[in-house]
C-alpha positions as CSV (number, residue, x, y, z in Angstrom):
1,M,119.1,-262.2,78.3
2,I,118.5,-265.2,75.9
3,R,118.0,-264.5,72.3
4,A,116.9,-267.1,69.6
5,A,117.4,-266.8,65.7
6,A,117.7,-268.9,63.1
7,A,121.4,-270.6,63.2
8,E,123.7,-269.2,60.1
9,I,126.5,-271.5,58.8
10,Q,129.2,-269.7,60.7
11,D,127.7,-270.9,63.9
12,S,128.2,-274.4,63.5
13,E,131.3,-275.2,64.8
14,D,130.3,-273.7,68.1
15,L,127.1,-275.7,67.7
16,L,129.3,-278.8,67.1
17,Q,131.4,-278.1,70.4
18,I,128.1,-277.7,72.5
19,D,127.3,-281.1,70.9
20,E,130.5,-282.9,71.9
21,T,130.2,-281.5,75.4
22,V,127.1,-283.0,75.9
23,F,127.2,-286.1,73.9
24,G,131.0,-286.7,73.8
25,N,131.2,-287.2,70.2
26,M,130.6,-285.2,66.7
27,N,128.4,-287.5,65.0
28,R,125.6,-285.3,64.3
29,K,128.0,-283.0,62.4
30,S,126.0,-283.5,59.1
31,T,122.7,-283.2,60.4
32,I,123.3,-280.1,62.3
33,E,125.2,-278.3,59.5
34,K,122.5,-279.8,56.6
35,A,119.7,-278.1,59.0
36,I,121.5,-274.9,59.0
37,L,121.6,-274.9,55.5
38,E,117.4,-276.4,55.2
39,G,116.8,-273.0,57.6
40,R,115.7,-275.6,60.3
41,C,118.0,-274.4,63.2
42,L,117.5,-272.4,65.7
43,V,119.8,-271.0,68.1
44,A,120.2,-269.3,71.6
45,R,122.6,-266.6,72.6
46,S,123.3,-265.0,75.6
47,D,125.5,-261.9,74.9
48,S,127.4,-263.2,71.7
49,F,128.3,-266.6,73.0
50,L,125.6,-269.5,71.2
51,V,123.9,-271.3,74.6
52,G,122.1,-273.7,72.9
53,F,120.0,-275.2,69.9
54,L,117.2,-277.0,68.2
55,I,116.6,-278.9,65.1
56,Y,112.9,-279.6,63.7
57,N,111.6,-280.7,60.5
58,T,108.3,-280.6,59.0
59,D,108.0,-284.5,57.5
60,F,106.3,-285.8,60.7
61,F,103.2,-286.7,59.1
62,D,103.1,-283.3,57.3
63,C,103.6,-281.4,61.1
64,S,106.5,-279.9,62.7
65,F,109.0,-282.2,64.9
66,I,111.4,-280.7,67.3
67,S,114.0,-283.6,66.8
68,L,116.9,-282.1,68.7
69,I,117.5,-279.4,71.7
70,I,120.6,-279.5,73.1
71,V,122.0,-277.4,76.0
72,P,125.3,-277.8,77.3
73,P,124.8,-278.7,81.4
74,S,127.0,-275.3,82.6
75,E,123.8,-273.3,81.0
76,R,120.7,-275.5,82.1
77,R,118.1,-274.3,83.9
78,K,118.2,-271.0,82.6
79,G,115.0,-270.9,80.4
80,I,116.9,-271.6,77.2
81,A,115.3,-274.7,76.1
82,S,111.7,-273.0,77.1
83,S,113.0,-269.9,74.8
84,L,114.2,-271.7,71.9
85,I,110.6,-273.9,72.1
86,Q,108.7,-270.7,72.5
87,Y,110.6,-268.6,69.3
88,F,109.8,-272.0,67.3
89,E,106.1,-271.8,68.3
90,R,106.0,-268.4,66.8
91,I,107.9,-269.2,63.4
92,S,106.5,-272.5,62.9
93,P,105.3,-273.5,59.6
94,T,102.4,-276.0,60.8
95,K,99.6,-275.6,63.6
96,K,100.6,-279.1,65.1
97,I,104.3,-279.1,67.1
98,F,105.1,-282.8,67.9
99,S,108.6,-283.9,69.9
100,S,109.8,-286.6,72.6
101,T,111.9,-287.0,75.1
102,N,113.1,-289.8,77.3
103,E,110.8,-290.9,80.2
104,S,113.9,-290.4,82.4
105,N,114.7,-286.9,81.1
106,D,112.6,-284.8,84.0
107,R,114.0,-281.5,82.9
108,M,112.3,-281.7,79.3
109,V,109.5,-283.4,80.7
110,K,108.9,-280.4,82.9
111,V,109.9,-278.0,80.3
112,F,107.4,-279.4,78.1
113,S,104.4,-279.5,80.4
114,S,105.2,-276.1,81.8
115,L,105.1,-274.9,77.9
116,G,101.3,-276.7,77.4
117,Y,102.4,-279.5,76.0
118,V,100.5,-282.9,76.3
119,K,101.8,-286.4,76.5
120,S,100.5,-288.1,73.1
121,G,102.1,-291.2,73.4
122,Y,104.9,-293.4,73.8
123,L,107.5,-295.6,71.8
124,E,109.2,-298.7,73.5
125,N,112.6,-300.0,72.7
126,L,114.7,-297.0,71.3
127,D,116.6,-296.9,74.4
128,E,116.6,-300.0,76.7
129,E,114.1,-299.5,79.2
130,D,113.5,-295.8,79.0
131,R,110.6,-295.5,76.6
132,E,110.5,-292.2,74.6
133,I,107.4,-290.0,75.6
134,F,105.8,-287.9,72.4
135,Y,104.5,-284.6,73.1
136,F,102.0,-282.3,71.0
137,K,100.9,-278.9,71.2
138,K,98.7,-277.2,68.6
139,Q,98.9,-273.9,67.8
140,N,96.5,-271.0,68.1
141,E,94.5,-270.2,64.7
């Protein structure tokens, strides 16, 4: 069973290990630690193990923006990203939620689609020949 909750500072080392497993470096250490301290980082736990995390902010045109969702390869296709997003939807401080992913990231494209997010636009030139797709969902009032 996957449980999502706010990250705590003692989770930072585990989150950095997940980040390093997925991206091969710990370049986001300060970003992750700052998000935890500011209450903008959520974690997914399976039993007592961290199996993924989500970072968001609210400075995207005064809307929530999910800027990072990371699930290690060994834990993918188990509903972890969906669980994190659904938990965030319940606690989102804004009615409008945006996020984005590379057009080539078929897994996340399917996750956003399955959760009712709609395409809101594209951005060229972030990654060479791989457009960034922006997604949007409005929470029920």
